[in-house]
N, C-alpha and C positions, 0 to 999 in steps of 0.2 A: 617840666621835670627838674631843670637845674636853673632856677631863676631866683634871684634874691628878693626878699621882701621889700616892697616899695615903701620907703619911710613916710611918704605922704598918704598912704592908703589908710582909710579908717579901720580901727581895730574893733573886732567883735568883743562884746562884754559877756556873751553867753557861751562862746566856744571854749570847751575844756577838753582835757585828755583823760580818758578812762581806759584802764587795762584790765581785762579779765584773763587770768592765767589758768589754763587747764592742764596740769601736769599729766593727768591720765591720758589725754589725747596728744600731749606734747605740742600744744599750740597756745598762742596768746591772741586775743582779739583786741586790737588797738582801735579806739574810736576817737575821732575829733569832731566836735560839734556840741550843740546844734548851731547852725547859722541860718539866717533868713535870706532867701533869694527872691526878690521881686522880679516880675517879668521883665525881660529885655534889659537886665542889669549887667554891666561889664565889670571887670575885675577892679577897676579904679573907684567904683561907687559902692561896692559891696563891703560892709565891715568884715574884715578877714580875721581868722584866728591869729593870735600872736605866736611867736615861736614857742613850741611846747616840747617838753623833755620826757623821754621814755628812759627809765632806769632799768637796765637788764637785771632780772632777779636770779640768774643762774650762770654757771660756767658751761659753755658748750658752743653750739653752732646754730645760726639762723639758716634755714634750708629752703624756705619758700615764702612768697608773699602773694596774697590773694585779695585785691581791693574791690570794694563795692560801695555804692552810695545808697543810703537808706534813710528812713525816718525813724522815730523812736520805737516804732513797732517792727522795725526791720523789714518794712516793705521797700522793694527795690525802686530806686529813682534812676533817671537817665544818666548815662556816663558823662554826657557833655556838660553837666553841671560842675564837673571838676576841671579847673584850669591846669593845676599841677599839684603834685605832692612830692616831697623829697625827704628821705631819712638820711641824716648825716651822722657819721661817727665823729663826735666832737674832738676826740683825742688823736685823730689820724688825718694828716694831709692826703690829698688825692695822689695816686701813684704817678699820674701824668702831669697834673697841674698842681704843684705844691702850694699855690696861693689859695687853694680851695680845700675845704674839708672833704674827707672821703665819703662819697655818696653810696650808701648801702643799698638803697632802693629808690625808685622813682617811677611815677606814672603821670600821664596827662589824660586828656579826654578820650584817648584811645584805650585807657584803662588796662594797661598791660598787666597780665597775670604772670608772675615769675614762678615757674614750676621748679620742683625739686630736681636737682641733678644727682642721681645716685652716687654715693661715695664722696660728695663734696658739700661744703658749707662755709658760711661766713663766720669766722671765729669771734666769739664774744666772751667777756668775763663778767662775773657778778659785780654790779656797781657801775659798769660802763654806761655812759649817757649818750643817748641818741637824740639829736635835735630833729624835730619834725616841723617842716615848713609847708604850709598848705594854702592854696589860693582857689577860691570858687568863683564862678560866674554863671549867669543864666541867660543864654541866647534865645530862650523860648518865650512864647507868649503866655505862659502859665506861671503863677506864683508858687514857690516852694518855700513854705515858712519854717520847716523843721528838718534840716538836712544834716546828716552825719556822713563823714567818710569813715568807713570801717575796713580795716586791713587785718585779715587773718594771717598770722605769722606762724609757720611751722618751725619747730626747732628740734635739735638733738642734744641731750645732756652729755657732758663729759664723763659722767659717772655711769652712763648706760653700758651694758655689756655689748661686746662686739668690737670690731675694729674702729679706731678713731677715723674721723673724716679728714680729707685733705682740705687745706684752706684755699678758698678762692679769693681773688682780689678783683673788685669791679674796675674795669677800664672804661672811662667815659670819653668818647671821641665826638667832639662838637665842631660843627662847621665854623663856629666863631672862635675856635682854638680855646684859649684859657680865659676868655671873657665871659660875660653873661650869655646864656644860651639863646635868649630871645633877640630878634632883630626885626626891623621894619620890612614888610612885604610889599614889593612893588606890584602894580597891576601886570597881568599877562604872565608869560612863562619866564622862569628864572631858575638859576642854580647858584649854589654857594659851596665853597670847598675850604676845609681846614686840614692842616697837616701836623703830625706829631712824630718826633724822633724818639724811638724807644731806647731805654738805657738798661734793659734787662731782657732775658730770654725766657721762653716758656711756651705753654700751649693755650690757645684760645678755644674754650670748650663750646661756646655758643654766643649768639648776639641777639639783642632786641633793639628796636628802633623807636624813636620819638619824633613825630611830626605834628604840626598844627593843621587847621583846616586849609584845604586846597593843596596840601602836600601830596606828591605823587610817589616818590620813591627815595630810598637812601642806598648809596653804594659805599662799601668799605673795601679799600684796595691797599695792597702793599706796593708802594711806589718804587721800592728798590727792585722788585722782581717783576713789576707790572701785572701781578696776579690779582684778580678780583677775589676777595675773601667772601663777601656776601652781598647780595642784592635784596633789599627789603622793600617790597611793594605795599603801598597803603591800600586798604579796602575803604572806598569812599561811598557815601550815599549820594542821592540825586542832587543834594544841595552843596556838594563839595566838602562835607564834613568827614573827618577821619573817623571811621568806625573801629578799625584795628590796624595794627602793623604786625603781622605774624612773625614770630621769632624763627631763627634757624639754629639748630644744634649740630655739632660736629663730632658727637660722641662715637659714632660708628667708625670714625677714622682716628680716634684717640686725640682729637683736637687738631687745630691748625697751628703749625709751629711758627713762632715769632722769635726774632733774634735781636739782640742788642745792636743798635745802629740802624735797624729797619725804619723807614719812613712810612707811617701809616696815614692814609688819606681818606677822608670822609666827605662825601658830596651829597647834597640834597637837591630835589627838584620840586618846584611848585608851579601851579597854573592858576593864578589868582584871577578869577572871572568876574570879580565885582566891579572892575573898571576904575578902582581907586586904590591908593596906598592904604595899607592897614598897619597902623602903628603897633610895633611889637607883635606882629601877626604871624611870625614864622620862627621856627627852630628846626634844627637838624642834628639829632643826637643818636649815636649808636653806642649801646652799652655792651661791653664784652665781659665774659666770665673767664678770668685769666688765672692760670696756675703756673707759678715760676718754676724753672728747672731746679733751682735751689733757693730756699728762702734766705740763705746767707748773703746772696748777692744784693738783697734789699737793704742791707746795713749801710750801704754807701748813700742811700737816699734818706730824706727826712722821715720816711716811713720805716719803722722797725718791724721785724717779724712779730706777729701776734704772740708767739710763744715766749718772746723776750720781754713782753710788757709786764 
């Protein structure tokens, strides 16, 4: 989900970005591909898409992301062919880790579907550039010569009638803190924890999690109050592969309050049953949907409120 492109990785000559905008349905279909994935190919041997750029064609809000893997005829392929994808707002540093670009959306082999949160959206302006970083792999015994990542992006226009949406800010809590999200996975059971001190107050509307194979669970905790915010348990198949990490929403309670100065702790748990170390085999990320109490407080950070851009 949050992993930099490896400079030594071969680059695909066929992978392109195509965008089909459907204003009547208020959605864009963003496609990356095609790439060829031979059987049992890991991410280091597969020619990967270069960084690709989506230029936003409207003023409004992105409200939902629905990823799938397909071929040219839109037949569905297994989710595990995706190593990760991240959409980065190239003009905005991350709210927690200012050394990173703000990640608008991310998914891995668990293929997280980011649902719409009624009344909220990610603010964008016409001409904004979103960098798309994608990595594929093929852990199966079957060849897949024509693979596309397809992300259906729902949106709301600023010019639409009705009340404007409230801006959400993605918060990415990684067990590696502000470093690269991937790390080596030792054999057997293990956990890893990262901590972040918040500099602003607001409401956490919901969370989603990202784990790799052999991942068991993620826990997000407020270390100041010792309160557990969320426990996200992975759904695994019989081979230890992560099928999904179901999200948790807090809308019924108006969100979980977070305060400036709170220390937020994220912990992952793995049980690597291969008997060997897996290089870059783990990650533990919880993504939160955050609404600040007042956007004016963000002016003290590298991030400026979107309405001021």
